[in-house]
N, CA, C and O of each residue as an XYZ file, in Angstrom:
424
protein
N      82.423    -56.693    -42.718
C      80.850    -55.208    -42.405
C      81.088    -54.762    -44.259
O      81.896    -54.882    -45.180
N      80.006    -54.307    -43.993
C      80.742    -52.698    -45.031
C      81.224    -51.792    -44.951
O      81.151    -51.119    -43.923
N      81.999    -51.374    -46.158
C      83.480    -49.872    -45.954
C      82.972    -49.538    -44.919
O      83.441    -49.693    -43.791
N      81.263    -48.709    -45.426
C      80.753    -47.290    -44.606
C      80.724    -47.930    -43.078
O      80.817    -46.956    -42.330
N      80.643    -49.038    -42.350
C      80.480    -48.963    -41.523
C      81.696    -50.110    -40.379
O      81.404    -50.458    -39.235
N      82.680    -50.388    -40.930
C      84.005    -50.379    -40.749
C      84.219    -48.639    -40.938
O      84.504    -47.919    -39.981
N      84.037    -48.152    -42.273
C      84.929    -46.303    -41.571
C      84.174    -46.111    -40.466
O      84.908    -46.254    -39.489
N      82.518    -45.731    -39.980
C      82.657    -45.098    -38.864
C      82.896    -45.738    -37.820
O      82.961    -45.057    -36.797
N      83.119    -47.303    -37.684
C      83.892    -47.561    -36.313
C      84.604    -47.306    -35.965
O      84.860    -47.225    -34.764
N      85.579    -46.938    -37.286
C      87.387    -45.928    -36.780
C      87.536    -44.560    -36.797
O      88.521    -43.868    -36.540
N      85.944    -44.144    -37.281
C      85.857    -42.686    -36.637
C      86.035    -42.723    -35.675
O      87.100    -42.488    -35.104
N      84.713    -43.129    -35.085
C      84.232    -43.397    -33.565
C      84.963    -43.637    -32.371
O      84.842    -43.378    -31.173
N      85.925    -44.337    -33.265
C      86.616    -43.878    -31.855
C      87.491    -43.170    -31.312
O      87.982    -43.066    -30.188
N      87.675    -42.432    -32.848
C      88.548    -41.012    -33.000
C      87.808    -39.681    -32.530
O      88.094    -38.485    -32.471
N      86.898    -40.350    -32.277
C      86.001    -38.753    -31.723
C      85.183    -39.274    -30.230
O      84.366    -38.657    -29.546
N      85.772    -40.675    -30.048
C      85.294    -40.876    -28.692
C      86.591    -40.276    -27.678
O      86.364    -40.188    -26.472
N      88.281    -39.774    -28.351
C      88.872    -39.933    -27.379
C      88.409    -38.306    -27.029
O      88.359    -37.925    -25.859
N      88.135    -37.550    -27.984
C      88.083    -36.188    -28.700
C      86.856    -35.380    -27.651
O      87.022    -34.290    -27.104
N      85.787    -36.131    -27.574
C      84.410    -36.677    -26.756
C      84.297    -36.344    -24.632
O      83.663    -35.740    -23.767
N      85.343    -37.202    -24.837
C      86.164    -37.525    -22.833
C      86.750    -35.999    -23.411
O      86.064    -34.977    -23.368
N      87.859    -36.045    -23.843
C      89.372    -34.314    -23.441
C      88.604    -33.419    -23.618
O      88.790    -32.458    -22.871
N      87.417    -33.292    -24.644
C      86.889    -31.895    -24.551
C      85.521    -32.479    -23.116
O      84.492    -31.803    -23.102
N      85.556    -32.871    -22.763
C      84.412    -33.041    -21.917
C      85.091    -32.791    -20.411
O      84.738    -31.976    -19.559
N      86.593    -34.125    -20.347
C      86.607    -33.039    -19.290
C      86.678    -31.402    -19.034
O      86.131    -30.725    -18.164
N      87.872    -30.884    -20.508
C      88.027    -29.200    -20.065
C      86.462    -28.531    -20.179
O      86.602    -27.313    -20.282
N      85.524    -28.777    -20.191
C      84.537    -28.519    -20.345
C      84.269    -28.335    -18.284
O      84.142    -27.385    -17.512
N      84.292    -29.492    -18.187
C      83.943    -29.465    -16.579
C      85.398    -29.010    -16.419
O      85.746    -28.788    -17.579
N      86.245    -28.799    -15.765
C      87.585    -28.108    -15.718
C      86.803    -26.533    -15.210
O      86.452    -25.960    -14.179
N      86.819    -26.358    -16.464
C      86.582    -24.776    -17.198
C      85.338    -24.291    -15.383
O      85.208    -23.973    -14.201
N      84.512    -24.861    -17.495
C      83.195    -24.606    -15.741
C      83.266    -24.068    -14.201
O      82.760    -23.153    -13.552
N      84.333    -25.333    -13.939
C      83.502    -25.578    -11.986
C      84.998    -24.931    -12.102
O      85.810    -25.743    -11.659
N      85.443    -24.073    -12.426
C      86.857    -23.936    -11.280
C      86.283    -22.111    -11.700
O      86.795    -21.060    -11.313
N      85.302    -22.278    -12.431
C      85.238    -20.282    -12.767
C      85.204    -19.722    -11.204
O      85.886    -18.720    -10.987
N      84.289    -20.429     -9.849
C      83.919    -19.654     -8.423
C      85.140    -21.047     -7.163
O      85.190    -20.996     -5.934
N      86.025    -22.241     -8.225
C      87.331    -22.257     -6.814
C      86.172    -23.521     -7.477
O      85.621    -22.760     -8.272
N      85.537    -24.704     -7.668
C      84.712    -25.713     -7.549
C      83.201    -25.570     -6.167
O      82.579    -26.424     -5.535
N      83.123    -23.642     -6.228
C      82.878    -23.913     -5.012
C      81.126    -24.716     -5.271
O      80.404    -24.686     -6.267
N      80.914    -25.377     -3.916
C      79.338    -26.129     -3.912
C      78.252    -25.121     -3.145
O      77.180    -25.513     -2.685
N      78.823    -23.507     -3.086
C      77.710    -22.537     -2.550
C      77.253    -21.550     -4.303
O      77.815    -21.201     -5.341
N      75.563    -21.473     -3.489
C      74.863    -21.269     -4.370
C      75.515    -19.913     -4.191
O      76.073    -19.406     -3.218
N      75.186    -19.304     -5.906
C      75.198    -17.556     -6.604
C      74.623    -17.280     -6.354
O      73.703    -18.012     -5.987
N      74.553    -16.134     -6.293
C      73.298    -15.091     -6.721
C      73.279    -15.207     -8.452
O      74.272    -15.262     -9.177
N      71.655    -15.227     -8.927
C      71.777    -14.723    -10.222
C      72.451    -13.750    -11.212
O      72.180    -12.549    -11.180
N      72.679    -13.884    -11.439
C      73.559    -12.909    -12.721
C      71.954    -11.410    -12.983
O      71.986    -10.186    -12.849
N      70.734    -12.430    -13.402
C      69.938    -11.638    -14.399
C      68.600    -11.828    -13.615
O      67.592    -12.098    -14.267
N      68.514    -11.687    -12.055
C      67.806    -11.779    -10.911
C      68.881    -11.913     -9.477
O      69.554    -12.877     -9.113
N      68.762    -10.859     -9.003
C      70.373    -10.704     -7.348
C      69.270    -11.165     -6.357
O      69.768    -11.777     -5.412
N      67.702    -11.035     -6.282
C      67.405    -11.396     -4.962
C      67.690    -12.929     -5.135
O      68.292    -13.517     -4.236
N      67.288    -13.583     -6.239
C      66.838    -14.928     -6.191
C      69.036    -15.518     -6.489
O      70.084    -14.911     -6.711
N      68.525    -17.275     -6.248
C      70.300    -17.786     -6.266
C      69.947    -18.594     -6.464
O      69.051    -19.322     -6.037
N      71.228    -18.598     -7.806
C      70.931    -19.654     -8.522
C      72.392    -21.544     -7.546
O      72.818    -21.892     -6.445
N      72.466    -22.073     -9.244
C      73.498    -23.337     -9.038
C      74.641    -22.891     -8.525
O      75.102    -21.753     -8.433
N      75.060    -23.991     -8.186
C      76.148    -23.694     -7.487
C      77.342    -23.673     -8.940
O      76.756    -23.831    -10.012
N      78.685    -23.521     -9.039
C      79.325    -23.818    -10.003
C      79.611    -24.753    -10.806
O      79.695    -24.862    -12.030
N      79.917    -26.212     -8.854
C      79.785    -26.376     -9.431
C      79.008    -28.192    -10.172
O      79.233    -29.344    -10.541
N      78.216    -27.327     -9.983
C      76.906    -28.502    -10.295
C      76.291    -27.071    -12.476
O      75.647    -27.604    -13.380
N      76.629    -25.995    -12.545
C      76.627    -25.414    -14.070
C      77.598    -26.464    -14.389
O      77.399    -27.039    -15.459
N      78.622    -26.845    -13.681
C      80.087    -27.574    -14.593
C      79.319    -28.529    -15.330
O      79.027    -28.657    -16.520
N      78.900    -29.617    -13.527
C      78.339    -30.480    -13.769
C      77.394    -31.060    -15.544
O      77.607    -31.646    -16.605
N      76.506    -30.467    -14.894
C      74.888    -29.765    -15.881
C      75.245    -30.046    -16.491
O      75.015    -31.202    -16.846
N      76.467    -28.939    -17.423
C      76.948    -28.840    -18.951
C      77.550    -30.078    -19.421
O      77.027    -30.363    -20.498
N      77.903    -30.424    -19.283
C      79.642    -31.476    -19.181
C      78.693    -32.856    -20.123
O      78.927    -33.524    -21.130
N      77.181    -32.742    -18.781
C      76.277    -34.009    -19.014
C      75.649    -33.975    -20.462
O      75.767    -34.837    -21.332
N      75.063    -32.972    -20.515
C      74.287    -32.322    -22.052
C      75.216    -32.718    -23.380
O      74.933    -33.268    -24.445
N      76.650    -32.100    -22.739
C      77.917    -31.735    -23.698
C      77.356    -33.583    -24.037
O      76.571    -33.776    -24.965
N      77.773    -34.566    -23.336
C      77.829    -35.371    -23.795
C      76.886    -36.113    -23.951
O      77.284    -37.126    -24.526
N      75.746    -36.156    -23.726
C      74.237    -36.613    -24.445
C      74.678    -35.943    -25.938
O      75.037    -36.610    -26.908
N      74.572    -34.554    -25.898
C      74.536    -33.992    -28.151
C      75.159    -35.223    -28.102
O      74.453    -36.212    -28.300
N      76.599    -35.399    -27.830
C      78.038    -35.885    -29.023
C      76.858    -37.430    -28.520
O      75.752    -37.149    -28.983
N      76.811    -38.356    -28.032
C      76.198    -39.335    -28.491
C      74.643    -39.469    -29.624
O      74.527    -40.135    -30.652
N      74.011    -38.911    -29.202
C      73.581    -38.346    -30.460
C      73.814    -38.036    -31.380
O      73.149    -38.448    -32.330
N      74.790    -37.225    -31.555
C      75.353    -36.650    -33.130
C      75.599    -38.820    -33.044
O      74.560    -39.467    -33.174
N      76.187    -39.168    -32.953
C      77.337    -40.912    -33.318
C      75.545    -41.476    -33.611
O      75.322    -42.000    -34.702
N      74.389    -41.331    -32.618
C      73.476    -42.242    -33.491
C      73.249    -42.080    -34.551
O      73.460    -42.725    -35.578
N      72.661    -40.910    -34.261
C      72.171    -39.952    -35.905
C      72.993    -40.266    -37.037
O      72.701    -40.496    -38.210
N      74.229    -40.218    -36.347
C      75.898    -39.952    -37.746
C      74.831    -41.771    -38.752
O      74.241    -41.887    -39.827
N      75.038    -42.442    -37.957
C      75.581    -43.893    -37.663
C      74.637    -44.214    -38.645
O      74.983    -44.850    -39.640
N      72.752    -43.612    -38.370
C      71.743    -43.552    -38.505
C      71.465    -43.018    -40.802
O      71.267    -43.525    -41.906
N      71.697    -41.578    -40.021
C      71.495    -41.605    -41.072
C      72.771    -42.428    -42.172
O      72.600    -42.125    -43.353
N      73.865    -43.304    -41.941
C      74.709    -44.080    -43.562
C      73.668    -44.549    -42.669
O      73.265    -43.836    -41.750
N      73.279    -45.534    -42.855
C      73.244    -46.977    -43.169
C      71.484    -46.220    -43.822
O      70.822    -47.225    -44.077
N      70.840    -45.289    -44.056
C      69.913    -44.793    -44.271
C      70.110    -44.439    -46.457
O      69.399    -44.534    -47.458
N      71.710    -43.980    -46.054
C      72.433    -43.871    -46.967
C      72.732    -45.112    -47.760
O      73.618    -44.920    -48.594
N      72.353    -46.059    -47.742
C      73.440    -47.025    -48.212
C      71.887    -48.001    -49.140
O      71.590    -48.468    -50.240
N      71.121    -47.762    -47.224
C      69.060    -48.048    -48.219
C      69.088    -47.256    -49.016
O      68.242    -46.564    -48.448
N      69.258    -46.834    -49.669
C      68.665    -45.608    -50.824
C      69.460    -46.078    -51.901
O      68.955    -46.651    -52.866
N      70.857    -45.835    -51.774
C      71.750    -45.941    -52.744
C      71.228    -47.309    -53.343
O      70.759    -47.439    -54.474
N      71.412    -48.467    -52.247
C      71.269    -49.258    -52.958
C      69.757    -49.331    -53.554
O      69.617    -49.250    -54.774
N      68.988    -49.434    -52.979
C      67.025    -49.084    -53.921
C      67.319    -48.276    -55.605
O      66.494    -48.308    -56.519
N      68.536    -47.669    -55.666
C      68.770    -46.126    -57.021
C      69.138    -47.223    -57.706
O      68.790    -47.215    -58.886
N      69.873    -48.385    -57.245
C      71.047    -48.583    -57.974
C      70.337    -49.819    -58.898
O      70.693    -49.892    -60.074
N      69.415    -50.719    -58.425
C      68.868    -51.696    -58.252
C      67.639    -51.554    -59.326
O      67.416    -52.389    -60.202
N      66.717    -50.109    -59.070
C      66.212    -48.955    -60.265
C      66.926    -48.896    -61.809
O      66.394    -49.058    -62.907
N      68.162    -48.636    -61.506
C      68.517    -47.954    -62.291
C      69.018    -49.030    -63.225
O      69.965    -48.526    -63.827
N      68.782    -50.633    -63.752
C      69.249    -51.537    -64.388
C      67.253    -51.370    -64.857
O      66.781    -52.349    -65.434
N      66.675    -50.647    -64.685
C      64.968    -50.845    -65.576
C      65.624    -49.898    -66.200
O      65.602    -50.432    -67.310
N      66.472    -48.427    -66.456
C      66.596    -47.169    -66.796
C      66.457    -45.806    -65.971
O      65.702    -45.424    -65.078
N      67.323    -45.353    -66.539
C      67.512    -44.217    -66.102
C      66.288    -43.346    -65.150
O      66.490    -42.772    -64.079
N      65.000    -43.449    -65.895
C      64.376    -42.421    -65.466
C      63.295    -43.726    -64.172
O      62.749    -43.233    -63.185
N      63.252    -44.363    -64.289
C      63.851    -45.034    -62.673
C      64.789    -44.895    -61.901
O      64.505    -44.832    -60.705
N      65.215    -44.867    -62.023
C      66.857    -44.714    -60.740
C      66.590    -42.753    -60.843
O      66.009    -42.476    -59.795
N      66.729    -41.885    -61.390
C      66.142    -41.061    -60.616
C      65.050    -40.550    -59.883
O      65.222    -39.729    -58.981
N      63.361    -41.196    -60.372
C      62.032    -41.167    -59.520
C      62.588    -41.563    -57.906
O      62.545    -40.881    -56.882
N      63.251    -43.292    -58.200
C      63.727    -43.635    -56.876
C      64.356    -42.786    -56.227
O      64.214    -42.152    -55.181
N      65.046    -42.879    -56.994
C      66.945    -41.474    -56.144
C      66.331    -40.436    -55.217
O      66.677    -40.119    -54.078
N      64.496    -39.596    -56.619
C      64.255    -38.085    -55.811
C      63.226    -38.658    -54.293
O      62.851    -37.837    -53.455
C-alpha cells in the first residue's frame, strides 16, 4: 500500500470518530432548542407561515453535515491520488531534463 493511502486511511479513522461525535452534538443541540418538539413553528421571516419543527430542522442539518463530511473525505482521497500521479509523471519527465519536468508539473 502506498504511504499516502495508508496515511489517509489512518486519518479517516480519526475523522470518522469526530464526524459521528459532532453529528450527535449538532442533532442534540439543534433538536433541544424547542425541547425536541415535532410541532410546526411560526417562521421567523414570515409570521403568517408555519415552518418545520425543531426536530425536523435538527435531522435535516445533521444529514447535511454528514453528507458534507463524506464528500470532503472522498474529495480528499481523490485529490491525494491525483497529486501522486502528477508527481510520478513529473519525476519521470525530470529524467529528460528540468525544463520538461517543469512543463509537466505546470
